[in-house]
C-alpha positions as CSV (number, residue, x, y, z in Angstrom):
1,M,-28.5,96.2,51.8
2,H,-27.1,98.8,49.2
3,P,-29.8,99.0,46.2
4,A,-27.1,98.3,43.6
5,L,-26.3,95.0,45.2
6,H,-30.0,93.6,44.3
7,R,-29.8,91.8,41.3
8,T,-32.6,89.2,41.5
9,L,-35.7,88.7,42.8
10,V,-36.7,85.2,44.1
11,T,-40.6,84.4,44.6
12,G,-41.5,82.0,47.5
13,G,-37.9,82.1,48.3
14,A,-38.2,81.2,52.1
15,G,-39.7,77.6,50.4
16,F,-38.2,74.0,50.0
17,L,-36.7,75.3,46.3
18,G,-36.4,78.5,46.6
19,S,-34.5,79.2,50.2
20,H,-31.9,76.5,48.2
21,L,-31.8,79.0,45.2
22,C,-31.5,81.9,47.5
23,A,-28.5,80.4,48.8
24,R,-26.7,79.4,45.8
25,L,-27.1,82.6,43.9
26,V,-25.9,84.8,47.3
27,G,-23.1,82.0,47.5
28,S,-22.2,82.8,43.7
29,G,-22.2,86.8,44.7
30,T,-25.5,87.8,43.4
31,G,-27.5,90.0,45.3
32,V,-30.8,88.7,46.3
33,V,-34.6,89.9,47.0
34,C,-36.6,87.0,49.0
35,I,-40.1,87.6,48.5
36,D,-42.5,85.3,50.4
37,D,-46.0,85.0,52.8
38,F,-44.6,82.1,55.1
39,S,-47.9,80.7,54.0
40,T,-45.6,77.4,53.5
41,G,-42.3,78.5,53.7
42,R,-40.1,78.9,56.8
43,A,-37.8,81.9,57.9
44,E,-35.0,78.9,59.3
45,N,-34.7,77.8,55.7
46,L,-33.0,80.9,55.1
47,A,-30.4,81.2,58.1
48,A,-27.6,80.6,55.5
49,V,-28.3,83.8,53.9
50,A,-29.9,85.9,56.3
51,D,-27.1,87.7,57.8
52,S,-25.8,88.6,54.3
53,E,-25.7,91.9,52.9
54,R,-26.4,90.7,49.6
55,F,-29.4,89.4,51.0
56,E,-33.1,90.9,51.5
57,V,-36.5,89.1,53.0
58,V,-39.8,90.9,52.0
59,E,-43.3,89.4,53.2
60,H,-45.6,90.0,50.5
61,D,-48.8,88.5,48.9
62,V,-47.4,87.7,45.3
63,A,-50.8,87.7,44.1
64,E,-50.8,91.6,45.0
65,P,-49.1,94.3,42.9
66,M,-45.6,94.0,43.3
67,L,-43.8,96.9,41.4
68,G,-42.9,98.6,44.6
69,Y,-40.7,95.7,45.6
70,F,-38.7,95.9,42.4
71,V,-35.1,97.4,43.1
72,A,-33.5,99.2,40.0
73,G,-30.8,97.2,38.3
74,A,-32.5,93.5,39.3
75,D,-32.4,91.9,35.9
76,R,-33.8,88.0,37.0
77,I,-36.7,86.9,39.0
78,F,-37.5,83.3,39.7
79,H,-40.9,83.1,39.8
80,L,-41.6,79.7,42.5
81,A,-44.0,81.0,45.2
82,S,-47.0,78.6,45.3
83,P,-48.2,75.6,47.5
84,A,-46.6,72.5,46.0
85,S,-47.5,69.9,48.3
86,P,-51.1,68.1,47.9
87,R,-51.8,68.9,51.6
88,D,-51.0,72.2,51.2
89,Y,-53.0,73.2,48.2
90,R,-55.9,71.3,48.8
91,A,-56.0,72.6,52.6
92,D,-56.4,76.2,50.4
93,E,-57.7,75.6,47.0
94,I,-58.8,79.0,46.3
95,G,-55.5,80.8,47.7
96,T,-53.7,78.5,45.5
97,L,-55.4,79.5,42.5
98,R,-55.2,82.9,43.2
99,T,-51.2,82.3,43.6
100,C,-50.9,80.2,40.8
101,V,-52.7,82.7,38.2
102,L,-52.9,86.3,39.7
103,G,-49.4,86.1,41.4
104,T,-47.9,84.6,37.7
105,M,-49.6,87.4,36.4
106,Q,-48.0,89.8,38.7
107,V,-45.0,88.8,38.2
108,L,-45.2,88.8,34.8
109,E,-46.1,92.3,34.7
110,L,-43.4,93.3,36.8
111,A,-41.3,91.7,34.3
112,R,-42.8,93.6,32.0
113,R,-42.4,97.2,33.0
114,T,-39.2,96.2,33.9
115,G,-37.5,94.2,31.4
116,A,-36.2,91.7,33.7
117,R,-36.3,88.0,32.6
118,V,-38.4,85.7,34.6
119,L,-38.4,82.0,34.9
120,V,-41.5,80.5,36.0
121,A,-42.0,77.7,37.9
122,S,-44.5,75.1,36.5
123,T,-44.8,71.4,37.4
124,S,-45.1,67.8,36.2
125,E,-48.3,67.8,37.5
126,V,-49.4,69.9,34.4
127,Y,-49.2,66.5,32.7
128,G,-52.1,64.8,35.1
129,D,-52.3,61.1,35.3
130,P,-50.5,61.0,31.9
131,L,-51.3,58.7,29.1
132,V,-47.7,59.3,27.4
133,H,-44.4,57.8,29.1
134,P,-41.9,59.2,29.4
135,Q,-43.7,62.6,29.4
136,P,-42.2,65.2,26.7
137,E,-43.1,69.0,26.9
138,S,-45.0,68.3,23.6
139,Y,-47.6,66.3,25.8
140,R,-50.7,68.2,26.4
141,G,-51.7,66.0,29.3
142,N,-54.7,64.1,31.4
143,V,-55.9,66.4,33.7
144,N,-59.4,66.7,35.6
145,P,-60.1,70.4,35.6
146,V,-62.8,69.9,38.4
147,G,-61.0,67.4,40.2
148,P,-59.4,67.8,43.9
149,R,-56.1,68.5,42.5
150,A,-57.4,71.0,39.8
151,C,-56.5,73.8,41.8
152,Y,-52.7,73.1,41.2
153,D,-52.4,71.5,38.3
154,E,-55.0,73.8,35.9
155,G,-53.3,77.0,38.1
156,K,-50.3,75.8,36.8
157,R,-51.4,75.3,33.5
158,A,-52.9,78.8,33.6
159,A,-49.4,80.0,34.4
160,E,-47.3,78.7,31.8
161,A,-50.4,80.1,29.4
162,A,-49.9,83.6,31.1
163,A,-46.1,83.7,30.4
164,A,-46.4,82.4,26.7
165,S,-49.0,85.3,26.5
166,Y,-46.8,87.9,28.2
167,A,-43.8,86.6,25.7
168,R,-46.0,87.1,22.5
169,Q,-48.1,90.4,23.5
170,H,-45.4,92.3,25.0
171,G,-42.1,90.7,24.8
172,V,-41.5,89.4,28.1
173,D,-38.4,87.5,28.1
174,V,-39.5,84.2,29.7
175,R,-38.2,80.5,30.6
176,I,-40.7,78.2,31.7
177,A,-39.4,75.1,34.1
178,R,-42.0,72.0,34.4
179,I,-40.5,70.8,37.7
180,F,-40.5,67.2,38.4
181,N,-40.5,65.0,42.2
182,T,-37.4,67.1,43.9
183,Y,-36.2,66.3,47.6
184,G,-33.5,67.3,50.0
185,P,-33.0,69.0,53.1
186,H,-35.5,72.0,54.1
187,M,-38.6,70.0,53.2
188,R,-41.1,70.2,56.0
189,I,-41.6,66.6,57.0
190,D,-45.3,67.5,57.7
191,D,-46.1,68.5,54.0
192,G,-46.9,65.0,52.9
193,R,-44.6,64.8,49.8
194,V,-43.6,60.9,49.6
195,L,-39.6,60.7,50.5
196,V,-39.6,63.2,53.4
197,S,-43.0,61.6,54.7
198,F,-41.6,58.0,54.6
199,V,-38.0,59.1,56.0
200,A,-39.9,61.1,59.0
201,Q,-42.0,58.1,59.5
202,A,-39.1,55.4,59.3
203,L,-36.7,57.5,61.6
204,R,-39.7,58.0,64.2
205,G,-40.4,54.0,63.9
206,E,-43.6,54.6,62.8
207,P,-45.3,52.8,59.7
208,I,-44.7,53.8,56.3
209,T,-47.6,54.7,54.6
210,I,-48.0,53.8,50.9
211,Y,-51.2,55.3,49.2
212,G,-52.7,52.4,47.0
213,D,-50.3,49.5,45.8
214,G,-47.3,50.7,45.8
215,E,-46.9,49.9,41.8
216,Q,-47.6,53.6,40.5
217,T,-43.7,55.4,39.6
218,R,-41.5,58.3,40.4
219,S,-38.5,59.9,39.8
220,L,-36.8,61.6,42.1
221,C,-34.3,64.6,41.2
222,Y,-32.0,65.7,44.4
223,V,-32.7,69.4,45.1
224,D,-28.9,70.5,44.2
225,D,-29.3,69.2,40.9
226,M,-32.7,70.9,40.3
227,I,-31.3,74.3,41.2
228,D,-28.3,73.8,38.7
229,G,-31.1,72.7,36.4
230,L,-33.2,76.0,37.3
231,V,-30.0,78.1,36.6
232,T,-29.1,76.6,33.7
233,L,-32.6,77.2,32.1
234,M,-32.8,81.1,33.1
235,E,-29.3,81.9,31.5
236,S,-30.3,79.6,28.0
237,D,-31.4,80.5,25.3
238,A,-34.6,78.0,25.5
239,G,-37.4,81.2,25.3
240,V,-40.6,80.3,26.3
241,E,-41.0,76.3,25.4
242,P,-41.3,74.9,28.4
243,V,-38.4,72.3,29.3
244,N,-38.8,69.3,31.9
245,L,-36.6,69.2,34.5
246,G,-36.0,66.5,37.0
247,S,-34.5,62.8,37.3
248,D,-35.5,60.2,34.8
249,D,-34.4,57.5,37.1
250,E,-38.0,55.9,37.8
251,M,-38.7,54.0,40.9
252,R,-41.8,52.0,42.2
253,V,-43.0,53.8,45.4
254,L,-42.3,50.4,47.2
255,D,-39.3,50.9,46.2
256,I,-38.7,54.2,47.2
257,A,-39.9,53.1,50.7
258,E,-37.9,50.3,50.8
259,A,-34.7,52.2,50.0
260,V,-35.5,54.7,52.9
261,R,-36.0,51.8,55.2
262,R,-32.5,50.3,54.7
263,A,-31.1,53.9,54.5
264,T,-32.7,55.0,58.0
265,G,-31.9,51.1,59.6
266,S,-35.4,51.4,60.6
267,Q,-37.4,48.4,61.0
268,S,-41.0,50.3,60.1
269,D,-43.6,48.1,58.3
270,I,-45.4,49.4,55.3
271,V,-49.1,50.1,55.2
272,H,-51.0,50.2,52.6
273,E,-54.1,53.1,52.1
274,P,-56.4,54.0,49.3
275,L,-55.1,55.8,46.4
276,P,-56.4,59.7,46.1
277,A,-58.6,60.6,43.6
278,D,-56.6,61.4,40.7
279,D,-53.1,60.5,41.3
280,P,-50.6,60.0,38.5
281,R,-49.8,56.1,37.9
282,Q,-46.3,57.3,36.6
283,R,-44.3,59.9,36.5
284,R,-40.9,60.1,34.3
285,P,-39.8,63.4,32.3
286,D,-38.6,63.2,28.8
287,L,-35.1,65.2,29.4
288,A,-34.2,65.8,26.1
289,R,-34.6,69.6,25.7
290,A,-33.1,69.9,29.2
291,R,-29.7,67.7,28.0
292,A,-30.0,69.6,24.9
293,L,-28.9,73.0,27.4
294,G,-26.1,71.1,28.7
295,W,-28.1,69.8,32.1
296,S,-28.6,66.7,33.3
297,P,-29.2,65.5,37.0
298,R,-25.8,64.1,38.7
299,T,-27.0,63.1,42.6
300,S,-27.5,59.4,43.3
301,L,-30.1,58.3,45.3
302,A,-27.7,57.1,48.3
303,D,-26.2,60.4,48.4
304,G,-29.6,62.3,47.9
305,L,-31.0,60.6,50.9
306,A,-28.4,60.6,53.3
307,A,-28.2,64.3,52.8
308,T,-32.1,64.5,53.3
309,I,-31.8,61.8,56.3
310,A,-29.6,64.4,58.1
311,G,-31.9,67.4,57.4
312,V,-34.9,65.3,58.8
313,L,-32.9,64.3,61.7
314,A,-31.9,68.0,62.4
315,D,-35.9,69.3,61.7
316,L,-36.7,66.6,64.3
317,A,-34.3,67.4,67.1
318,R,-35.2,71.3,66.7
319,G,-38.8,70.9,66.5
320,R,-39.2,72.2,62.9
321,G,-40.6,70.6,60.2
322,I,-44.7,71.0,61.2
323,T,-46.6,73.8,60.6
324,P,-48.6,74.8,63.5
325,A,-52.0,74.5,63.9
């Protein structure tokens, strides 16, 4: 690819969100460099853009220096690199911390040196098991700093702190997206996230596993809407103040399981397992800041679920979605 076409870097570009973002940007005429170490991302997620002259993949660990991978003329960096499911980040807690903290600082240092605007992907997990509901960006959270989820929760809080410090101290042009539960095609069916796990179990005729009593709530945002939100935030004048992105249509986990059973026509039983430590009981974003930027989620659960089921069926047919042991 000609260097002049390189306009945007996407770290974690082979992951669930990253691959959809790469496809959106390339489809809009933007040149994209995807940086990923493929620890949780999948090369097949990038099939739609792999042959485009506007797209390039670089295999690289973001916690290592990145200046050599920056192409002159790029002015945007979407920093999405990080394990994002409890199963993945608990499998390598130190690696997760390294990616969240050192990786974010490498990206911010790259932005400082080049003048690029950077969007740091944070998470609703910075709110922990919230005592305020719904969660506004002003809420400082209820996080256990030494619990089993701390590598991710506190890693992302440190990433936000690094972004804010680089903005204040070095004038880096930063955006922070606090991403709530997102679903859609390209999710790995073995990563343990709630909706895709339910879909895979239902399609296989296995019992649908709910952790706890199922009365805990989640708000599910379809991936196309989330990508719209990330692009909108990147191009906004929001500055470094975090912005929640997600759906504020709150559902009980039990109701999500029932919706999956209906959509798949499954007769799977619902079984209950103990609730993991520090698992949040409620999760719904206050979207006032995002709506002030002109963004709101639009995709219905029925439409998003249909697309997700189709994606899981395709993965099952191809033997994909399972991380090799």
